[in-house]
N, CA, C and O atoms as a printed pandas DataFrame, in Angstrom:
     atom_number atom_name residue_name chain_id  residue_number  x_coord  y_coord  z_coord
0              1         N          MET        A               1  254.740   35.702  -57.109
1              2        CA          MET        A               1  255.951   35.723  -57.810
2              3         C          MET        A               1  256.022   34.626  -58.649
3              4         O          MET        A               1  256.153   34.689  -59.871
4              5         N          ARG        A               2  255.913   33.392  -57.837
5              6        CA          ARG        A               2  255.979   31.888  -58.487
6              7         C          ARG        A               2  255.025   31.870  -59.821
7              8         O          ARG        A               2  255.357   31.305  -60.862
8              9         N          HIS        A               3  253.703   32.623  -59.622
9             10        CA          HIS        A               3  252.837   32.459  -60.578
10            11         C          HIS        A               3  253.003   33.082  -61.806
11            12         O          HIS        A               3  252.654   32.597  -62.883
12            13         N          ILE        A               4  253.652   34.393  -61.607
13            14        CA          ILE        A               4  254.114   35.182  -63.098
14            15         C          ILE        A               4  255.084   34.377  -63.633
15            16         O          ILE        A               4  254.983   34.101  -64.829
16            17         N          ILE        A               5  256.209   33.844  -62.859
17            18        CA          ILE        A               5  257.347   33.071  -63.747
18            19         C          ILE        A               5  256.727   31.675  -64.335
19            20         O          ILE        A               5  257.173   31.100  -65.328
20            21         N          LEU        A               6  255.829   31.316  -63.695
21            22        CA          LEU        A               6  255.078   30.149  -64.348
22            23         C          LEU        A               6  254.386   30.457  -65.569
23            24         O          LEU        A               6  254.500   29.759  -66.577
24            25         N          ALA        A               7  253.590   31.602  -65.493
25            26        CA          ALA        A               7  252.886   32.291  -66.854
26            27         C          ALA        A               7  253.756   32.596  -67.839
27            28         O          ALA        A               7  253.542   32.121  -68.954
28            29         N          LEU        A               8  254.571   33.200  -67.683
29            30        CA          LEU        A               8  255.663   33.479  -68.688
30            31         C          LEU        A               8  256.412   32.387  -69.216
31            32         O          LEU        A               8  256.745   32.397  -70.402
32            33         N          ALA        A               9  256.718   31.424  -68.437
33            34        CA          ALA        A               9  257.249   30.070  -69.011
34            35         C          ALA        A               9  256.135   29.179  -69.918
35            36         O          ALA        A               9  256.400   28.206  -70.625
36            37         N          LEU        A              10  255.033   29.693  -69.729
37            38        CA          LEU        A              10  253.854   28.642  -70.461
38            39         C          LEU        A              10  253.539   29.673  -71.769
39            40         O          LEU        A              10  253.169   29.249  -72.864
40            41         N          PHE        A              11  253.737   31.000  -71.479
41            42        CA          PHE        A              11  253.050   31.743  -72.774
42            43         C          PHE        A              11  254.259   32.148  -73.773
43            44         O          PHE        A              11  253.984   32.332  -74.959
44            45         N          CYS        A              12  255.444   32.275  -73.367
45            46        CA          CYS        A              12  256.571   32.672  -74.286
46            47         C          CYS        A              12  256.838   31.465  -75.433
47            48         O          CYS        A              12  256.943   31.719  -76.632
48            49         N          PRO        A              13  256.914   30.332  -74.957
49            50        CA          PRO        A              13  257.031   29.038  -76.086
50            51         C          PRO        A              13  255.968   29.101  -76.921
51            52         O          PRO        A              13  256.153   29.095  -78.138
52            53         N          THR        A              14  254.602   29.175  -76.332
53            54        CA          THR        A              14  253.486   29.180  -77.058
54            55         C          THR        A              14  253.371   30.201  -78.445
55            56         O          THR        A              14  253.072   29.865  -79.591
56            57         N          ALA        A              15  253.732   31.631  -77.897
57            58        CA          ALA        A              15  253.705   32.485  -79.070
58            59         C          ALA        A              15  254.672   32.162  -79.938
59            60         O          ALA        A              15  254.385   32.217  -81.134
60            61         N          ALA        A              16  255.923   31.787  -79.569
61            62        CA          ALA        A              16  256.989   31.675  -80.446
62            63         C          ALA        A              16  256.437   30.354  -81.687
63            64         O          ALA        A              16  256.713   30.400  -82.886
64            65         N          LEU        A              17  255.732   29.399  -81.102
65            66        CA          LEU        A              17  255.362   28.008  -81.818
66            67         C          LEU        A              17  253.898   28.889  -82.711
67            68         O          LEU        A              17  253.646   28.523  -83.859
68            69         N          ALA        A              18  253.249   29.742  -82.217
69            70        CA          ALA        A              18  252.131   30.198  -83.082
70            71         C          ALA        A              18  252.772   30.856  -84.239
71            72         O          ALA        A              18  252.217   30.558  -85.296
72            73         N          GLN        A              19  253.704   31.605  -84.349
73            74        CA          GLN        A              19  254.345   32.343  -85.527
74            75         C          GLN        A              19  254.510   31.564  -86.576
75            76         O          GLN        A              19  254.265   31.968  -87.713
76            77         N          GLY        A              20  254.935   30.387  -86.325
77            78        CA          GLY        A              20  255.140   29.271  -87.313
78            79         C          GLY        A              20  256.392   30.009  -88.474
79            80         O          GLY        A              20  257.131   30.977  -88.291
80            81         N          THR        A              21  256.243   29.095  -89.686
81            82        CA          THR        A              21  257.418   29.398  -90.607
82            83         C          THR        A              21  256.614   29.593  -92.027
83            84         O          THR        A              21  255.396   29.412  -92.000
84            85         N          THR        A              22  257.030   29.832  -92.845
85            86        CA          THR        A              22  256.381   29.791  -94.485
86            87         C          THR        A              22  257.320   28.898  -95.072
87            88         O          THR        A              22  258.532   29.088  -94.973
88            89         N          PRO        A              23  256.751   27.797  -95.766
89            90        CA          PRO        A              23  257.407   27.011  -96.495
90            91         C          PRO        A              23  257.950   27.381  -97.672
91            92         O          PRO        A              23  257.355   28.224  -98.343
92            93         N          ALA        A              24  259.301   26.762  -98.183
93            94        CA          ALA        A              24  259.670   27.228  -99.523
94            95         C          ALA        A              24  258.837   27.043 -100.554
95            96         O          ALA        A              24  257.969   26.182 -100.411
96            97         N          PRO        A              25  258.911   27.871 -101.944
97            98        CA          PRO        A              25  257.850   27.667 -102.916
98            99         C          PRO        A              25  258.195   26.061 -103.609
99           100         O          PRO        A              25  259.340   25.610 -103.631
100          101         N          ALA        A              26  257.283   25.494 -104.023
101          102        CA          ALA        A              26  257.585   24.272 -104.492
102          103         C          ALA        A              26  258.181   24.445 -105.914
103          104         O          ALA        A              26  259.165   23.812 -106.297
104          105         N          ASP        A              27  257.691   25.105 -106.465
105          106        CA          ASP        A              27  258.501   25.474 -107.856
106          107         C          ASP        A              27  259.561   26.321 -107.722
107          108         O          ASP        A              27  259.377   27.435 -107.232
108          109         N          ALA        A              28  260.747   25.937 -108.114
109          110        CA          ALA        A              28  262.000   26.697 -107.867
110          111         C          ALA        A              28  262.098   27.484 -109.142
111          112         O          ALA        A              28  262.734   28.537 -109.096
112          113         N          ASP        A              29  261.448   27.040 -110.486
113          114        CA          ASP        A              29  261.654   27.508 -111.652
114          115         C          ASP        A              29  260.690   28.862 -111.757
115          116         O          ASP        A              29  260.906   29.622 -112.701
116          117         N          LYS        A              30  259.817   29.127 -110.975
117          118        CA          LYS        A              30  258.976   30.206 -111.153
118          119         C          LYS        A              30  259.636   31.600 -110.443
119          120         O          LYS        A              30  260.108   31.570 -109.307
120          121         N          PRO        A              31  259.611   32.426 -111.005
121          122        CA          PRO        A              31  259.992   33.714 -110.064
122          123         C          PRO        A              31  259.427   33.958 -108.891
123          124         O          PRO        A              31  258.212   33.772 -108.836
124          125         N          ALA        A              32  259.977   34.326 -107.930
125          126        CA          ALA        A              32  259.341   34.430 -106.443
126          127         C          ALA        A              32  258.378   35.720 -106.312
127          128         O          ALA        A              32  257.598   35.891 -105.374
128          129         N          ALA        A              33  258.565   36.640 -107.450
129          130        CA          ALA        A              33  257.801   38.057 -107.249
130          131         C          ALA        A              33  256.261   37.736 -107.785
131          132         O          ALA        A              33  255.849   37.356 -108.881
132          133         N          THR        A              34  255.669   38.017 -106.686
133          134        CA          THR        A              34  254.044   37.847 -106.964
134          135         C          THR        A              34  253.572   39.083 -106.672
135          136         O          THR        A              34  254.193   39.821 -105.907
136          137         N          SER        A              35  252.380   39.457 -107.269
137          138        CA          SER        A              35  251.640   40.894 -106.899
138          139         C          SER        A              35  250.850   40.809 -105.641
139          140         O          SER        A              35  250.517   41.834 -105.047
140          141         N          GLN        A              36  250.550   39.660 -105.231
141          142        CA          GLN        A              36  249.587   39.383 -104.050
142          143         C          GLN        A              36  250.486   38.882 -102.840
143          144         O          GLN        A              36  251.332   38.022 -103.085
144          145         N          PRO        A              37  250.371   39.295 -101.749
145          146        CA          PRO        A              37  250.975   38.404 -100.533
146          147         C          PRO        A              37  250.145   37.283 -100.272
147          148         O          PRO        A              37  248.915   37.257 -100.246
148          149         N          MET        A              38  251.067   36.229 -100.055
149          150        CA          MET        A              38  250.735   34.719  -99.723
150          151         C          MET        A              38  250.935   34.380  -98.281
151          152         O          MET        A              38  251.713   34.854  -97.453
152          153         N          VAL        A              39  249.956   33.358  -98.185
153          154        CA          VAL        A              39  249.669   32.749  -96.664
154          155         C          VAL        A              39  249.937   31.272  -97.180
155          156         O          VAL        A              39  249.067   30.707  -97.843
156          157         N          GLY        A              40  251.116   30.656  -96.885
157          158        CA          GLY        A              40  251.410   29.180  -97.256
158          159         C          GLY        A              40  251.199   29.264  -98.873
159          160         O          GLY        A              40  251.875   30.130  -99.427
160          161         N          ASP        A              41  250.411   28.532  -99.636
161          162        CA          ASP        A              41  250.539   28.474 -101.028
162          163         C          ASP        A              41  249.020   29.234 -101.379
163          164         O          ASP        A              41  248.613   29.235 -102.541
164          165         N          LYS        A              42  248.410   29.726 -100.529
165          166        CA          LYS        A              42  247.079   30.403 -100.761
166          167         C          LYS        A              42  247.652   31.908 -100.731
167          168         O          LYS        A              42  248.648   32.264 -100.101
168          169         N          PRO        A              43  246.699   32.857 -101.664
169          170        CA          PRO        A              43  246.606   34.054 -101.667
170          171         C          PRO        A              43  246.016   34.733 -100.130
171          172         O          PRO        A              43  244.940   34.378  -99.649
172          173         N          LEU        A              44  246.662   35.461  -99.668
173          174        CA          LEU        A              44  245.877   36.274  -98.642
174          175         C          LEU        A              44  244.815   37.187  -98.873
175          176         O          LEU        A              44  245.014   38.195  -99.552
176          177         N          VAL        A              45  243.615   36.915  -98.335
177          178        CA          VAL        A              45  242.537   37.622  -98.466
178          179         C          VAL        A              45  242.399   38.872  -97.514
179          180         O          VAL        A              45  242.375   38.786  -96.286
180          181         N          GLN        A              46  242.315   40.000  -98.206
181          182        CA          GLN        A              46  242.183   41.350  -97.841
182          183         C          GLN        A              46  240.869   41.766  -97.649
183          184         O          GLN        A              46  240.136   41.774  -98.637
184          185         N          VAL        A              47  240.330   42.193  -96.329
185          186        CA          VAL        A              47  238.913   42.465  -96.267
186          187         C          VAL        A              47  238.970   44.294  -95.903
187          188         O          VAL        A              47  239.808   44.779  -95.143
188          189         N          GLY        A              48  237.961   45.057  -96.582
189          190        CA          GLY        A              48  238.113   46.466  -96.373
190          191         C          GLY        A              48  237.163   46.919  -97.494
191          192         O          GLY        A              48  236.472   46.234  -98.247
192          193         N          LYS        A              49  237.310   48.255  -97.409
193          194        CA          LYS        A              49  236.372   49.164  -98.399
194          195         C          LYS        A              49  237.079   48.839  -99.884
195          196         O          LYS        A              49  238.260   48.555 -100.087
196          197         N          LYS        A              50  236.098   48.954 -100.764
197          198        CA          LYS        A              50  236.296   48.747 -102.172
198          199         C          LYS        A              50  236.595   50.307 -102.593
199          200         O          LYS        A              50  235.907   51.301 -102.359
200          201         N          SER        A              51  237.758   50.207 -103.242
201          202        CA          SER        A              51  238.184   51.526 -103.879
202          203         C          SER        A              51  237.457   52.145 -104.678
203          204         O          SER        A              51  236.951   51.401 -105.519
204          205         N          ALA        A              52  237.125   53.482 -104.788
205          206        CA          ALA        A              52  236.229   54.084 -105.340
206          207         C          ALA        A              52  236.859   54.046 -106.755
207          208         O          ALA        A              52  236.032   54.038 -107.667
208          209         N          ALA        A              53  238.297   54.019 -107.150
209          210        CA          ALA        A              53  238.508   54.023 -108.422
210          211         C          ALA        A              53  238.166   52.682 -109.106
211          212         O          ALA        A              53  238.193   52.741 -110.336
212          213         N          LYS        A              54  237.888   51.636 -108.634
213          214        CA          LYS        A              54  237.478   50.468 -109.055
214          215         C          LYS        A              54  235.965   50.421 -109.542
215          216         O          LYS        A              54  235.555   49.729 -110.474
216          217         N          LYS        A              55  235.242   51.237 -108.789
217          218        CA          LYS        A              55  233.821   51.601 -109.186
218          219         C          LYS        A              55  233.727   52.597 -110.311
219          220         O          LYS        A              55  232.688   52.694 -110.964
220          221         N          GLY        A              56  234.637   53.235 -110.519
221          222        CA          GLY        A              56  234.457   54.295 -111.545
222          223         C          GLY        A              56  233.901   55.597 -111.105
223          224         O          GLY        A              56  233.370   56.464 -111.799
224          225         N          GLU        A              57  234.145   55.578 -109.656
225          226        CA          GLU        A              57  233.327   56.987 -109.365
226          227         C          GLU        A              57  234.734   57.856 -108.881
227          228         O          GLU        A              57  235.882   57.432 -109.019
228          229         N          LYS        A              58  234.406   58.985 -108.369
229          230        CA          LYS        A              58  235.305   59.738 -108.144
230          231         C          LYS        A              58  235.777   59.765 -106.640
231          232         O          LYS        A              58  234.856   59.659 -105.831
232          233         N          PRO        A              59  236.902   59.874 -106.180
233          234        CA          PRO        A              59  237.379   59.668 -105.063
234          235         C          PRO        A              59  236.708   61.053 -104.010
235          236         O          PRO        A              59  236.580   62.217 -104.392
236          237         N          ALA        A              60  236.362   60.523 -102.663
237          238        CA          ALA        A              60  235.918   61.732 -101.818
238          239         C          ALA        A              60  237.352   62.569 -101.695
239          240         O          ALA        A              60  238.478   62.075 -101.638
240          241         N          ALA        A              61  237.015   63.874 -101.673
241          242        CA          ALA        A              61  238.080   64.852 -101.323
242          243         C          ALA        A              61  238.478   64.803  -99.869
243          244         O          ALA        A              61  237.630   64.887  -98.981
244          245         N          PRO        A              62  240.001   64.642  -99.581
245          246        CA          PRO        A              62  239.966   64.424  -98.312
246          247         C          PRO        A              62  239.926   65.768  -97.630
247          248         O          PRO        A              62  240.292   66.707  -98.336
248          249         N          GLY        A              63  239.515   66.075  -96.265
249          250        CA          GLY        A              63  239.517   67.251  -95.762
250          251         C          GLY        A              63  238.409   67.194  -94.727
251          252         O          GLY        A              63  237.812   66.173  -94.385
252          253         N          LYS        A              64  238.219   68.382  -94.289
253          254        CA          LYS        A              64  237.161   68.651  -92.985
254          255         C          LYS        A              64  235.724   68.429  -93.484
255          256         O          LYS        A              64  235.649   68.466  -94.712
256          257         N          PRO        A              65  234.782   68.249  -92.961
257          258        CA          PRO        A              65  233.576   67.943  -93.591
258          259         C          PRO        A              65  232.821   69.581  -93.258
259          260         O          PRO        A              65  232.921   70.257  -92.234
260          261         N          GLN        A              66  232.196   69.828  -94.310
261          262        CA          GLN        A              66  231.377   71.381  -94.279
262          263         C          GLN        A              66  230.586   71.448  -93.162
263          264         O          GLN        A              66  230.040   70.482  -92.629
264          265         N          SER        A              67  230.522   72.680  -92.781
265          266        CA          SER        A              67  229.423   73.106  -91.606
266          267         C          SER        A              67  228.133   73.276  -92.535
267          268         O          SER        A              67  228.102   73.176  -93.761
268          269         N          VAL        A              68  227.098   73.551  -91.682
269          270        CA          VAL        A              68  225.862   73.839  -92.347
270          271         C          VAL        A              68  225.758   75.115  -93.144
271          272         O          VAL        A              68  225.130   75.262  -94.192
272          273         N          ALA        A              69  226.495   76.051  -92.466
273          274        CA          ALA        A              69  226.696   77.465  -93.252
274          275         C          ALA        A              69  227.408   77.303  -94.514
275          276         O          ALA        A              69  227.044   77.916  -95.518
276          277         N          GLN        A              70  228.501   76.430  -94.514
277          278        CA          GLN        A              70  229.309   76.337  -95.844
278          279         C          GLN        A              70  228.443   75.672  -96.781
279          280         O          GLN        A              70  228.514   75.965  -97.974
280          281         N          LYS        A              71  227.557   74.727  -96.321
281          282        CA          LYS        A              71  226.697   74.024  -97.381
282          283         C          LYS        A              71  225.661   75.247  -97.908
283          284         O          LYS        A              71  225.534   75.514  -99.103
284          285         N          LEU        A              72  225.043   75.850  -96.980
285          286        CA          LEU        A              72  224.057   76.803  -97.457
286          287         C          LEU        A              72  224.610   77.849  -98.273
287          288         O          LEU        A              72  223.914   78.400  -99.126
288          289         N          GLN        A              73  225.670   78.128  -98.097
289          290        CA          GLN        A              73  226.384   79.144  -99.017
290          291         C          GLN        A              73  226.830   78.613 -100.143
291          292         O          GLN        A              73  227.248   79.370 -101.019
292          293         N          ALA        A              74  226.828   77.088 -100.353
293          294        CA          ALA        A              74  227.109   76.360 -101.799
294          295         C          ALA        A              74  225.998   76.380 -102.593
295          296         O          ALA        A              74  225.986   76.415 -103.824
296          297         N          CYS        A              75  224.781   76.348 -101.622
297          298        CA          CYS        A              75  223.424   76.342 -102.535
298          299         C          CYS        A              75  223.238   77.739 -103.080
299          300         O          CYS        A              75  222.474   77.922 -104.028
300          301         N          GLN        A              76  223.944   78.789 -102.488
301          302        CA          GLN        A              76  223.614   80.284 -102.931
302          303         C          GLN        A              76  224.356   80.308 -104.240
303          304         O          GLN        A              76  223.957   81.154 -105.040
304          305         N          ASP        A              77  225.209   79.657 -104.557
305          306        CA          ASP        A              77  225.915   79.504 -105.998
306          307         C          ASP        A              77  224.923   79.071 -107.147
307          308         O          ASP        A              77  225.190   79.358 -108.314
308          309         N          ILE        A              78  223.660   78.309 -106.778
309          310        CA          ILE        A              78  222.929   77.634 -107.917
310          311         C          ILE        A              78  222.078   78.845 -108.111
311          312         O          ILE        A              78  221.955   79.651 -107.189
312          313         N          ASP        A              79  221.472   79.019 -109.282
313          314        CA          ASP        A              79  220.769   80.226 -109.751
314          315         C          ASP        A              79  219.360   80.224 -108.566
315          316         O          ASP        A              79  218.866   79.257 -107.985
316          317         N          ASP        A              80  219.013   81.559 -108.503
317          318        CA          ASP        A              80  218.105   81.907 -107.763
318          319         C          ASP        A              80  216.582   81.570 -108.404
319          320         O          ASP        A              80  216.318   81.719 -109.597
320          321         N          ALA        A              81  215.576   81.062 -107.331
321          322        CA          ALA        A              81  214.424   80.911 -107.642
322          323         C          ALA        A              81  214.077   79.650 -108.384
323          324         O          ALA        A              81  212.990   79.523 -108.948
324          325         N          THR        A              82  215.143   78.578 -108.380
325          326        CA          THR        A              82  215.073   77.467 -109.296
326          327         C          THR        A              82  214.774   76.183 -108.377
327          328         O          THR        A              82  214.857   76.234 -107.150
328          329         N          LYS        A              83  214.450   75.131 -109.026
329          330        CA          LYS        A              83  214.029   73.947 -108.336
330          331         C          LYS        A              83  215.245   73.085 -107.560
331          332         O          LYS        A              83  215.169   72.410 -106.533
332          333         N          GLU        A              84  216.496   73.383 -108.507
333          334        CA          GLU        A              84  217.745   72.814 -108.042
334          335         C          GLU        A              84  218.325   73.679 -106.606
335          336         O          GLU        A              84  219.034   73.092 -105.789
336          337         N          ARG        A              85  218.012   74.815 -106.465
337          338        CA          ARG        A              85  218.277   75.364 -105.274
338          339         C          ARG        A              85  217.577   74.825 -104.147
339          340         O          ARG        A              85  218.165   74.530 -103.107
340          341         N          LEU        A              86  216.289   74.679 -104.317
341          342        CA          LEU        A              86  215.551   74.160 -103.211
342          343         C          LEU        A              86  215.834   72.790 -102.969
343          344         O          LEU        A              86  215.888   72.388 -101.806
344          345         N          ILE        A              87  216.057   71.873 -104.121
345          346        CA          ILE        A              87  216.696   70.578 -103.536
346          347         C          ILE        A              87  217.977   70.674 -102.885
347          348         O          ILE        A              87  218.187   69.912 -101.941
348          349         N          CYS        A              88  218.926   71.548 -103.266
349          350        CA          CYS        A              88  220.008   71.626 -102.432
350          351         C          CYS        A              88  220.000   72.012 -101.001
351          352         O          CYS        A              88  220.815   71.595 -100.178
352          353         N          TYR        A              89  219.017   72.846 -100.750
353          354        CA          TYR        A              89  218.486   73.139  -99.338
354          355         C          TYR        A              89  217.859   72.107  -98.726
355          356         O          TYR        A              89  217.981   71.914  -97.517
356          357         N          ASP        A              90  217.034   71.250  -99.612
357          358        CA          ASP        A              90  216.196   70.196  -98.986
358          359         C          ASP        A              90  217.212   68.996  -98.514
359          360         O          ASP        A              90  216.894   68.280  -97.564
360          361         N          GLU        A              91  218.447   68.808  -99.216
361          362        CA          GLU        A              91  219.493   67.848  -98.957
362          363         C          GLU        A              91  220.106   68.232  -97.401
363          364         O          GLU        A              91  220.555   67.323  -96.703
364          365         N          ILE        A              92  220.089   69.559  -96.943
365          366        CA          ILE        A              92  220.571   69.723  -95.967
366          367         C          ILE        A              92  219.450   69.603  -94.871
367          368         O          ILE        A              92  219.690   69.024  -93.812
368          369         N          PHE        A              93  218.423   70.069  -95.098
369          370        CA          PHE        A              93  217.338   70.109  -93.966
370          371         C          PHE        A              93  216.278   69.341  -94.686
371          372         O          PHE        A              93  215.635   69.901  -95.574
372          373         N          LYS        A              94  216.011   67.862  -94.304
373          374        CA          LYS        A              94  215.132   67.236  -94.760
374          375         C          LYS        A              94  213.491   67.844  -94.691
375          376         O          LYS        A              94  213.075   68.046  -93.550
376          377         N          PRO        A              95  212.696   68.096  -95.654
377          378        CA          PRO        A              95  211.600   68.759  -95.413
378          379         C          PRO        A              95  210.647   67.854  -94.655
379          380         O          PRO        A              95  210.653   66.635  -94.828
380          381         N          GLN        A              96  209.831   68.468  -93.814
381          382        CA          GLN        A              96  208.843   67.686  -92.930
382          383         C          GLN        A              96  207.671   68.735  -92.913
383          384         O          GLN        A              96  207.328   69.303  -91.876
384          385         N          PRO        A              97  207.170   68.919  -93.950
385          386        CA          PRO        A              97  205.847   69.861  -94.063
386          387         C          PRO        A              97  204.680   69.715  -93.219
387          388         O          PRO        A              97  204.034   68.674  -93.107
388          389         N          LYS        A              98  204.426   70.881  -92.594
389          390        CA          LYS        A              98  203.110   71.025  -91.508
390          391         C          LYS        A              98  202.077   71.889  -92.235
391          392         O          LYS        A              98  202.356   72.844  -92.960
392          393         N          PRO        A              99  200.726   71.393  -91.923
393          394        CA          PRO        A              99  199.655   72.181  -92.503
394          395         C          PRO        A              99  199.879   73.719  -92.114
395          396         O          PRO        A              99  199.952   74.595  -92.975
396          397         N          LYS        A             100  199.986   73.980  -90.676
397          398        CA          LYS        A             100  199.985   75.351  -90.451
398          399         C          LYS        A             100  201.403   75.465  -89.732
399          400         O          LYS        A             100  201.539   75.237  -88.530
400          401         N          ALA        A             101  202.370   75.810  -90.517
401          402        CA          ALA        A             101  203.797   75.959  -89.754
402          403         C          ALA        A             101  204.099   77.511  -89.205
403          404         O          ALA        A             101  203.815   78.506  -89.873
404          405         N          ALA        A             102  204.646   77.554  -88.040
405          406        CA          ALA        A             102  204.591   78.700  -87.358
406          407         C          ALA        A             102  205.771   79.429  -88.039
407          408         O          ALA        A             102  206.662   78.753  -88.554
408          409         N          PRO        A             103  205.817   80.790  -88.064
409          410        CA          PRO        A             103  206.941   81.569  -88.574
410          411         C          PRO        A             103  208.260   81.201  -88.406
411          412         O          PRO        A             103  208.536   81.174  -87.207
412          413         N          ALA        A             104  209.367   80.852  -89.257
413          414        CA          ALA        A             104  210.501   80.354  -89.066
414          415         C          ALA        A             104  211.226   81.264  -88.378
415          416         O          ALA        A             104  211.317   82.435  -88.746
416          417         N          LYS        A             105  211.962   80.655  -87.017
417          418        CA          LYS        A             105  212.958   81.427  -86.274
418          419         C          LYS        A             105  214.147   81.210  -86.583
419          420         O          LYS        A             105  214.866   82.085  -86.100
420          421         N          GLY        A             106  214.799   80.327  -87.260
421          422        CA          GLY        A             106  215.983   79.733  -87.615
422          423         C          GLY        A             106  215.725   79.149  -89.149
423          424         O          GLY        A             106  214.636   78.997  -89.703
424          425         N          VAL        A             107  216.949   78.888  -89.631
425          426        CA          VAL        A             107  217.062   78.365  -90.893
426          427         C          VAL        A             107  216.421   76.939  -90.834
427          428         O          VAL        A             107  215.721   76.559  -91.772
428          429         N          ASN        A             108  216.635   76.195  -89.814
429          430        CA          ASN        A             108  216.105   74.795  -89.589
430          431         C          ASN        A             108  214.571   74.773  -89.646
431          432         O          ASN        A             108  214.005   73.792  -90.128
432          433         N          ASP        A             109  213.872   75.833  -89.165
433          434        CA          ASP        A             109  212.472   75.873  -89.132
434          435         C          ASP        A             109  211.981   76.035  -90.495
435          436         O          ASP        A             109  210.754   75.977  -90.576
436          437         N          CYS        A             110  212.577   76.214  -91.530
437          438        CA          CYS        A             110  212.009   76.258  -92.881
438          439         C          CYS        A             110  211.640   75.312  -93.433
439          440         O          CYS        A             110  210.754   75.315  -94.288
440          441         N          ARG        A             111  212.385   74.130  -92.959
441          442        CA          ARG        A             111  211.940   72.806  -93.429
442          443         C          ARG        A             111  210.134   72.594  -93.123
443          444         O          ARG        A             111  209.405   72.023  -93.934
444          445         N          PHE        A             112  209.758   73.039  -92.115
445          446        CA          PHE        A             112  208.261   72.814  -92.018
446          447         C          PHE        A             112  207.512   73.547  -92.781
447          448         O          PHE        A             112  206.324   73.362  -92.516
448          449         N          VAL        A             113  207.717   74.446  -93.777
449          450        CA          VAL        A             113  206.964   75.167  -94.684
450          451         C          VAL        A             113  206.499   74.323  -95.694
451          452         O          VAL        A             113  207.289   73.696  -96.399
452          453         N          LYS        A             114  205.312   74.252  -95.825
453          454        CA          LYS        A             114  204.760   73.302  -96.953
454          455         C          LYS        A             114  204.969   73.671  -98.326
455          456         O          LYS        A             114  205.457   72.872  -99.125
456          457         N          GLU        A             115  204.613   74.883  -98.659
457          458        CA          GLU        A             115  204.704   75.339 -100.184
458          459         C          GLU        A             115  206.124   75.662 -100.325
459          460         O          GLU        A             115  206.840   76.168  -99.460
460          461         N          GLU        A             116  206.486   75.278 -101.637
461          462        CA          GLU        A             116  208.056   74.722 -102.043
462          463         C          GLU        A             116  208.547   76.394 -102.261
463          464         O          GLU        A             116  209.676   76.663 -101.849
464          465         N          ASP        A             117  207.853   77.347 -102.800
465          466        CA          ASP        A             117  208.286   78.714 -103.188
466          467         C          ASP        A             117  208.496   79.481 -101.718
467          468         O          ASP        A             117  209.516   80.139 -101.518
468          469         N          GLU        A             118  207.435   79.343 -100.690
469          470        CA          GLU        A             118  207.767   79.564  -99.301
470          471         C          GLU        A             118  208.972   79.272  -98.859
471          472         O          GLU        A             118  209.736   80.156  -98.470
472          473         N          ARG        A             119  209.326   77.839  -98.865
473          474        CA          ARG        A             119  210.336   77.449  -98.151
474          475         C          ARG        A             119  211.512   77.692  -99.103
475          476         O          ARG        A             119  212.559   77.560  -98.469
476          477         N          LEU        A             120  211.682   77.932 -100.105
477          478        CA          LEU        A             120  212.859   78.465 -100.819
478          479         C          LEU        A             120  213.132   79.792 -100.442
479          480         O          LEU        A             120  214.286   80.180 -100.259
480          481         N          THR        A             121  212.076   80.565 -100.304
481          482        CA          THR        A             121  212.206   82.095  -99.579
482          483         C          THR        A             121  212.658   82.149  -98.359
483          484         O          THR        A             121  213.501   82.976  -98.013
484          485         N          CYS        A             122  212.161   81.301  -97.602
485          486        CA          CYS        A             122  212.697   81.074  -96.099
486          487         C          CYS        A             122  214.195   80.841  -96.159
487          488         O          CYS        A             122  215.031   81.548  -95.597
488          489         N          TYR        A             123  214.466   79.671  -96.970
489          490        CA          TYR        A             123  215.921   79.395  -96.895
490          491         C          TYR        A             123  216.914   80.449  -97.237
491          492         O          TYR        A             123  218.032   80.508  -96.724
492          493         N          ASN        A             124  216.403   81.372  -98.230
493          494        CA          ASN        A             124  217.341   82.201  -99.066
494          495         C          ASN        A             124  217.424   83.286  -98.003
495          496         O          ASN        A             124  218.521   83.815  -97.825
496          497         N          GLY        A             125  216.149   83.758  -97.121
497          498        CA          GLY        A             125  216.268   84.851  -96.174
498          499         C          GLY        A             125  217.466   84.608  -95.241
499          500         O          GLY        A             125  218.255   85.516  -94.978
500          501         N          PHE        A             126  217.586   83.362  -94.747
501          502        CA          PHE        A             126  218.456   83.098  -93.654
502          503         C          PHE        A             126  219.869   82.795  -94.583
503          504         O          PHE        A             126  220.878   83.337  -94.133
504          505         N          ALA        A             127  220.005   82.166  -95.549
505          506        CA          ALA        A             127  221.261   81.980  -96.125
506          507         C          ALA        A             127  221.831   83.299  -96.393
507          508         O          ALA        A             127  223.020   83.422  -96.101
508          509         N          ASP        A             128  221.250   84.270  -96.869
509          510        CA          ASP        A             128  221.651   85.576  -97.237
510          511         C          ASP        A             128  222.369   86.259  -95.903
511          512         O          ASP        A             128  223.422   86.874  -96.072
512          513         N          LYS        A             129  221.868   86.162  -94.756
513          514        CA          LYS        A             129  222.295   86.668  -93.724
514          515         C          LYS        A             129  223.868   86.058  -93.176
515          516         O          LYS        A             129  224.679   86.769  -92.582
516          517         N          ILE        A             130  224.038   84.950  -93.433
517          518        CA          ILE        A             130  225.241   84.429  -93.159
518          519         C          ILE        A             130  226.433   85.016  -93.748
519          520         O          ILE        A             130  226.677   84.995  -94.955
520          521         N          PRO        A             131  227.262   85.610  -92.733
521          522        CA          PRO        A             131  228.456   86.215  -93.151
522          523         C          PRO        A             131  229.182   85.311  -94.199
523          524         O          PRO        A             131  229.048   84.102  -94.011
524          525         N          ARG        A             132  229.903   85.691  -95.234
525          526        CA          ARG        A             132  230.662   84.976  -96.162
526          527         C          ARG        A             132  232.056   84.337  -95.655
527          528         O          ARG        A             132  233.011   85.045  -95.335
528          529         N          LEU        A             133  232.074   83.078  -95.618
529          530        CA          LEU        A             133  232.924   82.270  -94.936
530          531         C          LEU        A             133  233.958   82.142  -96.024
531          532         O          LEU        A             133  233.577   81.975  -97.182
532          533         N          PRO        A             134  235.496   82.224  -95.673
533          534        CA          PRO        A             134  236.619   81.823  -96.496
534          535         C          PRO        A             134  236.464   80.457  -97.143
535          536         O          PRO        A             134  235.874   79.595  -96.491
536          537         N          ARG        A             135  236.888   80.189  -98.250
537          538        CA          ARG        A             135  236.712   78.605  -98.916
538          539         C          ARG        A             135  238.176   78.179  -98.711
539          540         O          ARG        A             135  238.547   77.057  -99.058
């Protein structure tokens, strides 16, 4: 019990002294309203992500990340038998062509098909079978 009281007696005044106070501004003529928070006479440095608005990019839409099925269905909106649709599929499943790929049992196996037209047909076959999900 004595140890707890001793620890409290040491730490409470230390915490109060560590908080400190901010000095009054040196120039009384200047208005106190500043856009940045100040620490003493220096501006507070804030570390974090850069805003997408500053970069000129479109901010990411808040919400749930899309499932693989939703991403595949989004690719279905692109014109059929085009390079753009294949690129869309390849962004979901990175292609890893094999010289002799086994027949695809799932949409994930389509990435092993070497020929682009065959790979696109493989992806389309599985994406067409997915029931339409609400958006």
